[in-house]
TORTORKOL-760231 format. One line per 3 residues: number of its first residue (from 1); their letters; for each residue x, y, z of N, C-alpha, C, O. Coordinates in steps of 0.02 Angstrom, whole numbers, plus 32768, in hexadecimal, padded with zeros to 4 digits. Example, Ala and Ser with C-alpha at 12.3 -4.5 7.8 and 13.67 -1.06 7.14 Angstrom:
residues 2
1) as) 8294,7EE4,8186,8267,7F1F,8186,8294,7F5B,8186,82C8,7F5A,81A7; 8282,7F90,8162,82AC,7FCB,8165,8285,8002,818A,829E,8039,8192
end
This chain:
residues 145
1) mtq) F1CC,359E,15B7,F202,35B3,158A,F22B,3571,157A,F254,3560,15A5; F224,354B,1544,F24B,350E,1522,F294,3521,1525,F2B7,3551,1513; F2A0,34CF,154D,F2ED,34E0,154B,F2FF,34AB,1516,F2CF,3489,1506
4) psv) F335,349E,14FA,F360,346F,14BF,F372,3439,14FE,F388,3444,1536; F35F,33F6,14DB,F388,33BC,1515,F3B6,33A3,151D,F3C9,337D,154A; F3D2,33B9,14E8,F411,33B4,14D2,F446,33D7,14D7,F434,33FC,14A9
7) kik) F48A,33F4,14EB,F4AD,341A,14EA,F4F2,340C,14DC,F516,3401,150D; F513,3409,1492,F535,33FE,1484,F580,3415,14A1,F57D,344B,1484; F5C5,3418,14C6,F5FE,3463,14AE,F642,341E,14C6,F645,33F2,14F1
10) kiw) F677,3439,1482,F6B7,3431,1493,F6CE,3461,14BF,F6BA,349B,14BD; F706,3445,14F5,F71A,3462,1523,F75D,3434,1528,F776,342F,1561; F77D,3410,14F2,F7BC,3412,14EB,F7D2,33F1,1499,F7BA,33BE,1480
13) vdd) F7F5,340F,1483,F807,33F0,1448,F842,33D3,144E,F85E,33DF,1484; F86D,33A0,1417,F8BE,33A9,142B,F8CF,33C3,13F7,F8A5,33E1,13D7; F91C,33BF,13DC,F937,33EC,13C5,F936,33ED,1361,F956,3417,1341
16) nds) F90E,33B9,1343,F8FD,338E,130C,F8AA,33B2,130A,F895,33C2,12D3; F887,33BA,1338,F83C,33D8,133D,F823,337D,1329,F7E9,3377,1318; F848,3341,132B,F819,3300,1301,F7FE,32E9,1346,F7E3,32B2,1346
19) ffe) F801,3307,1379,F7FF,32DC,13C2,F7F6,3313,13FF,F81E,333B,1416; F7AD,3304,1411,F790,3335,1447,F764,3326,1480,F74B,32EF,1487; F75F,3348,149B,F751,3337,14E4,F6F8,337A,14DE,F6F5,33B7,14D9
22) lsl) F6B6,3338,14E5,F680,336B,14E9,F653,3363,152C,F64B,332F,154B; F639,33A0,153C,F613,3399,1566,F5CB,3386,155F,F5B5,33A9,1531; F5AD,336D,156D,F555,3366,155A,F533,3370,1596,F535,334B,15C7
25) dfw) F511,33A9,158E,F4CE,33AA,15C8,F486,3385,15AC,F484,338C,156F; F453,3364,15C3,F423,3351,15C2,F405,3374,15F1,F419,338F,1625; F3BA,336F,15CC,F38E,338D,1607,F33E,336B,15E5,F32A,3361,15AC
28) tgr) F32F,3366,1607,F2EB,3336,160B,F2B9,3366,161D,F287,335B,15FA; F2AE,33A0,164B,F284,33B1,1675,F264,3397,16A2,F22D,33A6,16B8; F290,3363,16B5,F27F,3336,16F6,F2CA,332A,1721,F2D6,3320,175D
31) csm) F2F8,3331,16E2,F335,3318,16FC,F375,3340,16DB,F36F,3378,16C2; F398,332C,16DE,F3E6,335D,16C0,F42B,3322,16E3,F440,3300,1712; F435,3342,1680,F476,32FA,16AB,F4BC,333E,1678,F4B9,3372,1657
34) nln) F4E9,3315,168E,F534,3335,1665,F550,32EE,1655,F542,32BC,1675; F57B,32F0,161B,F5B3,32CD,161F,F5E2,32E2,15DD,F5D6,32F2,15A3; F62B,32D9,160D,F658,32DA,15D6,F65A,32BD,15A4,F621,32BA,158D
37) ift) F686,32A0,157C,F690,3277,154D,F6DB,3287,150F,F6E2,32BF,14F8; F705,3253,14FD,F73C,3267,14D1,F712,3241,14A4,F6EF,3211,14B5; F71B,3260,1457,F6F6,3236,1432,F71C,326E,13E8,F740,329F,13F3
40) dne) F70A,3257,13A4,F73D,326D,135D,F6ED,3282,133F,F6B4,3274,1351; F706,32A4,130F,F6D0,32D3,12D8,F6BA,3274,1294,F691,3272,1266; F6DF,3247,12A8,F6CD,3200,1293,F695,31F9,12B3,F664,31EC,1290
43) ele) F68C,31FD,1300,F651,31E4,131F,F627,31FC,1313,F5EE,31E5,1313; F637,322A,1308,F5FF,3275,1311,F5BC,3277,12CD,F582,328A,12C9; F5F5,3252,1298,F5F3,3255,1259,F5A8,3209,1246,F575,3205,1224
46) kln) F5C5,31E6,126A,F59E,3184,1279,F566,31AF,128D,F53C,31B6,1261; F553,31DD,12DE,F516,31ED,12E3,F4EF,3225,12CB,F4B5,3236,12D9; F51D,3242,12A1,F4E8,326F,127F,F4BE,326E,123F,F48C,328C,122A
49) egv) F4FB,3227,121C,F4D4,320A,11EA,F490,31E7,11FD,F45A,31F3,11E2; F49E,31B2,1238,F46C,3199,1245,F41D,31A5,1269,F3E8,3185,126E; F43D,31F0,1280,F405,320D,1292,F3ED,322D,1244,F3B1,3231,1235
52) mdl) F410,323A,1226,F3ED,324F,11D6,F3BB,3223,11BD,F37F,322F,11B7; F3D8,31EE,11B1,F3C4,31A6,119C,F375,31AF,11AF,F346,31B7,1187; F373,31AA,11FB,F323,31AA,120E,F2FE,31DC,1217,F2C3,31E3,1227
55) anf) F32E,3206,1207,F2FF,3253,11F9,F2E0,3253,11A4,F2B5,327A,1192; F2FE,3222,1176,F2E9,320D,1126,F2C6,31D1,1131,F2B6,31B3,10FE; F2B4,31B2,116F,F296,3184,1170,F2B3,3146,114C,F28E,311E,1130
58) kqk) F2EE,313F,114D,F31E,3100,1131,F313,30DB,116B,F301,30A1,1161; F318,30E8,1197,F2F0,30B1,11D2,F2EC,30C8,11F9,F302,3101,1203; F2C5,309B,122B,F281,30C0,1258,F2BE,30B8,12A7,F29D,30C4,12D9
61) efl) F302,30A9,12B7,F31B,30A0,1301,F35F,30A7,12DE,F378,3094,12A9; F377,30D3,131C,F3BD,30D6,130D,F3E8,30D2,1347,F3DA,30F7,1376; F41A,30AB,134C,F442,30B2,1381,F48B,30CE,1380,F4A9,30B9,134F
64) wit) F4B9,3102,13B3,F4E4,310F,13AD,F4ED,3110,13E7,F4C8,3127,1412; F536,30EE,13F0,F55A,30E0,143A,F5AB,30EF,142B,F5D4,30CF,140A; F5B3,312F,1453,F604,3133,1461,F613,3113,14C4,F5F0,3109,14F5
67) ged) F650,310E,14B4,F682,30EC,14FE,F669,308A,14FE,F661,3060,14D2; F666,308A,153B,F653,303D,1542,F632,3028,1571,F64B,3049,159E; F609,3007,158A,F5DE,2FE9,15C0,F60B,2FCD,1613,F5F2,2FC1,1649
70) ven) F653,2FCB,15FD,F677,2FAD,1614,F68A,2FE2,1651,F676,301C,165A; F6C3,2FB1,1682,F6EF,2FDB,16B1,F729,2FF3,1690,F742,2FDF,165C; F73C,3023,16BA,F77A,304B,16A3,F763,3060,165B,F780,303F,162F
73) vsh) F73E,3085,1647,F753,3097,161E,F73A,30F3,1628,F737,310C,1660; F728,3121,15DC,F716,315C,1618,F6E1,3182,15FE,F6DE,31BF,15F9; F6B9,3157,15F0,F67C,3170,15C4,F64C,313F,159C,F658,311C,156A
76) fls) F61D,3145,15BB,F5D9,310A,157B,F588,3130,158D,F564,313D,15BE; F589,3139,1541,F556,3165,152D,F530,313A,14F5,F544,312B,14BD; F4FA,312B,1511,F4AD,3106,14CB,F49B,312B,14BE,F4B1,3157,14E2
79) mrf) F46C,3145,148E,F43F,3178,146C,F413,313E,142D,F42A,3123,13FB; F3C4,313B,144E,F3B6,3104,1416,F37F,3157,13F6,F368,3180,141D; F37B,3158,13C7,F33A,3187,13A3,F31D,3140,1384,F33A,3110,136B
82) flc) F2C8,3153,1395,F2A9,3134,1360,F263,3155,1363,F240,3178,1387; F264,313F,1337,F1FC,315B,1319,F1D2,3158,134F,F1E0,3124,136D; F1B3,316B,1362,F16C,3188,1388,F130,3171,1369,F114,31A2,1352
85) gnr) F10A,3137,135D,F0C1,3147,133B,F0D3,3161,12EC,F10A,315F,12D0; F095,317B,12D1,F09F,3198,128D,F085,31EA,1292,F05E,3204,126A; F09F,3207,12C7,F096,324C,12D9,F0D6,326F,12CB,F0C4,32A9,12CF
88) gyv) F100,326F,12C1,F142,326E,12CE,F175,3293,12F7,F19C,32C2,12F3; F15C,3259,132A,F181,3263,1362,F1B5,3241,1359,F1B0,3210,1334; F1F5,324F,1375,F21A,321E,1385,F23D,3229,13DA,F24D,325D,13F8
91) gve) F23E,31F6,13E9,F265,31EA,142B,F2B0,31DD,142B,F2D2,31D2,13F9; F2C3,31E0,1462,F309,31D5,1483,F31A,31B7,14B3,F31F,31C8,14EE; F323,3189,1498,F33B,316E,14EA,F38B,316B,14F7,F3B3,3156,14CE
94) vta) F39D,3184,1537,F3E4,3187,1538,F409,3182,1572,F407,31AF,159B; F433,3141,157D,F459,3120,15C2,F49C,312C,15AC,F4C2,3113,1583; F49C,3179,15EB,F4DB,3186,15E9,F515,3172,1630,F4EF,3164,165E
97) dnk) F546,316D,1641,F572,314C,1676,F5BA,316B,166D,F5DF,3164,163D; F5C3,3187,169B,F5FD,31C9,16A5,F645,318B,16AC,F67C,318E,1691; F62A,315B,16D9,F672,312B,16DA,F6A3,3148,170C,F6DF,3147,1701
100) les) F68A,3160,1740,F6A8,317A,1772,F69A,3160,17B9,F664,3153,17D5; F6CF,315D,17CC,F6C3,314E,1828,F69A,316A,1846,F694,31A7,1845; F661,3131,1879,F650,3153,18A4,F680,318E,18CF,F6BB,3198,18BE
103) pys) F663,31B0,1901,F602,31CC,18E0,F5FD,31FD,189B,F5CA,321D,1892; F635,3201,186D,F638,3217,1844,F5F3,31FF,1803,F5CE,3223,17E0; F5F8,31CB,1807,F5EB,31A6,17DB,F58D,31AA,17D1,F560,31AA,17FA
106) vra) F58E,31B0,1774,F531,31C3,177B,F529,3193,1733,F550,3196,1703; F500,3174,1736,F4D5,3145,16FF,F499,3149,16F6,F46F,312C,1719; F48D,316A,16C9,F432,3162,16BF,F42A,316A,167F,F451,317C,1653
109) tff) F3E4,3154,167E,F3AB,312B,163A,F37D,3177,1643,F374,318E,167C; F364,3197,160E,F32A,31B9,1606,F325,31C5,15B6,F34F,31BA,158B; F2E2,31DE,15B2,F2C2,31EC,1578,F29F,3228,155C,F270,3241,157C
112) lvt) F2B3,323F,1525,F2A3,3273,150B,F278,3270,14D2,F289,3250,14A0; F246,328B,14D6,F219,3294,1481,F20E,32E1,1463,F201,3316,1480; F219,32D0,141A,F210,330B,1403,F217,3302,13C4,F237,32D4,13A9
115) vls) F1F2,333B,13A2,F1EA,3327,1356,F224,3326,1325,F25F,3330,1335; F205,3314,12CD,F243,3300,12AA,F255,333F,128C,F27D,3337,125E; F241,338A,1297,F258,33B6,1298,F291,33CE,12BD,F2AC,3402,12AB
118) qid) F2A5,33AF,12ED,F2C6,33C7,131E,F30B,3388,1320,F344,3395,1336; F2F8,334D,1308,F324,3321,12D0,F34A,3337,12A5,F383,3322,129B; F324,3379,127A,F335,338B,124E,F372,33BE,1264,F3AC,33C2,1252
121) dlt) F352,33DB,1288,F37F,3407,12A5,F3CB,33FD,12DC,F3F9,3421,12EE; F3B2,33AA,12EA,F3F1,33A5,130F,F429,33A3,12E6,F461,33B7,12F7; F40F,3378,1285,F44C,3362,1260,F46F,338D,1244,F4AB,338B,123B
124) rkl) F431,33D0,122D,F46A,341B,121B,F486,3429,123C,F4BE,3439,1229; F473,3431,1299,F4C1,3447,12BC,F4F6,3434,12C7,F52A,3453,12D0; F4E5,33D9,12C6,F51A,33B5,12D2,F54C,33AB,1291,F587,3399,1291
127) gsf) F525,33BB,125D,F544,33B1,121C,F578,33FF,1224,F5B0,33F8,120C; F568,3448,1244,F58A,345B,124A,F5CF,3461,1280,F604,3480,1278; F5B4,3434,12C2,F5DE,343C,12D3,F614,340A,12DD,F63D,340D,130B
130) ikg) F60F,33D4,12A9,F649,33AD,127A,F678,33CB,125E,F6B5,33CB,125E; F63F,33EF,123C,F677,342B,121A,F69A,3451,1248,F6D5,3442,1240; F696,3473,126D,F6B8,3493,12A1,F6AF,34DE,1295,F6D8,3509,12A6
133) eic) F666,34EA,126F,F63B,3532,1264,F634,352E,12C0,F64B,3563,12D6; F629,351A,12D9,F616,3526,1317,F62F,3505,133F,F65B,34DF,132A; F61C,3503,1395,F653,34EA,13B2,F616,34D3,13EF,F624,34AB,141B
136) ele) F5E1,34EA,13EB,F5AC,34BF,140F,F569,34CA,1405,F54E,34E9,13D7; F551,34AF,1432,F505,34AC,13EE,F4D0,3492,1418,F4DA,3468,1444; F486,34B3,1408,F456,3494,1447,F426,3464,140F,F433,3452,13D6
139) sli) F3ED,345A,1437,F3C3,3436,1400,F399,340F,1414,F392,3410,1451; F379,33EC,13F7,F32F,33B2,141E,F310,33D2,1435,F313,33C2,1470; F2E2,340A,142F,F2AA,3426,1461,F274,33F7,1469,F24F,33E9,1439
142) rff) F26C,33D7,14B1,F237,33B6,14B6,F1E9,33C8,149A,F1D8,3403,1498; F1B8,338E,1484,F18C,33AC,147C,F166,33A3,14B6,F14C,33D5,14CF; F15A,3351,14DF,F13F,335D,1527,F15C,3398,1565,F196,33A9,156D
145) e) F136,33A8,157F,F156,33C3,15BA,F14D,3393,15E9,F163,339A,1622
end
């Protein structure tokens, strides 16, 4: 059974619904990771627009970064979406760091490979997520097991 590689869920929202905490679950088939991040719709909109541009062939690669890769911050997440070859494959390089103290710290870099239609699925669901129509989403079914 195929399982989505990315699950995003709102776990806390401020009083104005403008700032929230997300729980992101990544699954590659070989490893899994959970990362909680604080963000807002503006940051998610940048992700959605960049991924949409990639899906529409306006660019061959898109890098989205949230947080900073320095000490004393809440998180670091980098997602690089890129076209693989000419058959409609899309690679996603994920680098995630929860910035917690040892022994709870986790830093991982891994890749997901999917198809272009899954990128369309992600942008559609992310758009609904940003509008507040849904509070969680699952997307990016892996192409290779």
